[in-house]
N, C-alpha and C positions, 0 to 999 in steps of 0.2 A: 507484427502489428503492435502499435503503441496503445497503452491504456493509462488514463489518469485514474488513480485509485485515491478516493477521498476517505480517509479514516476519521471517524468521529469517536473519540474515546468515551466509553461508557462513564456515567457520573461516578466520581470518586475513584476511578480506576487508572487515572493518568500515571501515577507513581508506579503502579504495577506494570504498565506498558513499558515504561522506560527501564524498569528493573529487568524485565524479561529480555528486552533488547540488549541490555548490557551483558546479561548472562549468556544469551543464546544467539545474538545477532538477528538478522532478518529471517532466518530459517527458510530461505528460498529453495524450492525444488529445482533440480537440474532442468534447464530449459527456460526458466523464468529469470529475467535479468532486470535488476534495478538500474534506472538511468539517473534520476535525481529526485530530490524532495524539498519541500518547504513546510514550515510549521506556522500555523496561525499564531499571532502575537500572544494570545492568552494560553497557547499551548494545548488547547483541547481538540484541535484537528490537525491532521497531517495530510499533505497533498503529495503523492508519489507518482512518478512516471515509471512505468514498467514496460518491458517489451517481451513478447513471446510469439512463437508460431502456433502454440497450443493453448488456447484460452482456458482449458480445463485446469491448467497448472495454477491459475489464479485462485480457483476454488480450493485446491489442495493447500496452497499457502494461507488463504484466509481462514480455513478451519483451525489453523494453529493459533489464531489470534481472536477468533470470534467470541470468546468468553470475555474479552476486554474491550473489543472494538466493534463498532458497526461500520459496514463498508458500503460505498457507492462506487461502481466501476463504470467508466465511460471510455469507449473506444475513441481514440483521437488520431489526428494526423497533423503533420507539420504544416505551417502556413504555405510554404512553397508548393506542397502537394495539392493543397486546396485551391490555389489560384488557377 
């Protein structure tokens, strides 16, 4: 299953987000795979596509970041699948 994860960095915490990422990487649990990402021009939001067969792994991953980031998760599918 594919998921669009919208990360909104908490006010004043953007530098901490990037520092943690530099130090520890994405910190993905086994079974959750990063596909691609985009960052809003002002750098305050990140849009990531993730894939997993176990959506509880998203919760495990988000708990490692929820002190710095608010999340919205949307289950998605590719356009050819939707047609």
